[in-house]
C-alpha positions as CSV (number, residue, x, y, z in Angstrom):
1,M,0.0,0.0,0.0
2,R,1.5,3.2,-0.8
3,L,0.9,6.3,1.8
4,L,1.0,9.8,-0.1
5,E,4.0,12.0,1.6
6,E,4.3,15.1,-0.5
7,S,2.6,16.8,-3.9
8,Y,3.8,19.2,-5.6
9,G,1.0,19.8,-8.3
10,D,1.1,17.0,-10.1
11,V,4.5,15.3,-8.8
12,R,3.5,13.0,-6.2
13,I,5.8,11.4,-3.3
14,F,4.5,8.4,-2.1
15,S,6.3,5.7,0.6
16,D,5.8,2.0,0.6
17,R,7.4,-0.6,2.9
18,P,7.3,-4.0,1.0
19,F,10.0,-5.7,3.0
20,G,10.6,-4.1,6.0
21,Y,12.0,-1.3,5.0
22,K,10.6,1.9,3.4
23,R,11.0,3.3,-0.1
24,Y,9.9,6.6,-1.5
25,I,8.1,6.6,-5.1
26,V,8.1,9.9,-6.7
27,N,5.8,10.1,-9.9
28,Y,5.8,12.7,-12.5
29,P,2.8,13.6,-14.9
30,D,5.1,12.6,-17.6
31,G,4.5,8.9,-16.8
32,R,8.0,8.6,-15.0
33,E,8.5,6.9,-11.6
34,T,11.7,7.2,-9.7
35,I,12.2,4.8,-6.9
36,Y,14.5,5.7,-3.7
37,S,15.4,3.6,-0.8
38,S,15.1,5.0,2.7
39,L,18.5,3.2,3.8
40,W,20.0,5.5,1.7
41,Y,17.8,8.7,1.0
42,K,15.6,10.8,3.8
43,L,12.2,12.3,2.8
44,D,13.7,15.8,3.3
45,K,16.4,14.6,0.7
46,I,14.1,13.3,-2.0
47,K,12.3,16.2,-1.7
48,E,15.3,18.8,-2.6
49,F,15.8,16.4,-5.4
50,V,12.1,16.5,-6.7
51,E,12.3,20.8,-5.9
52,K,15.3,21.1,-7.8
53,D,13.9,18.8,-10.6
54,L,10.7,21.3,-10.8
55,K,13.3,24.4,-10.7
56,S,15.1,23.1,-13.9
57,K,12.1,22.7,-15.8
58,D,10.8,26.1,-15.6
């Protein structure tokens, strides 16, 4: 089950816990999906990645 962690308009960050550790899934409106492991990345860092990506497209 995916939980919505953050939404930036059409870009959404979900979390999932399939094997006991959390994964973050970033869905973009163009169909891209990026998955990050919580073993390596915290939610704040993923938010920075998404914000940077959104700013670079403007």
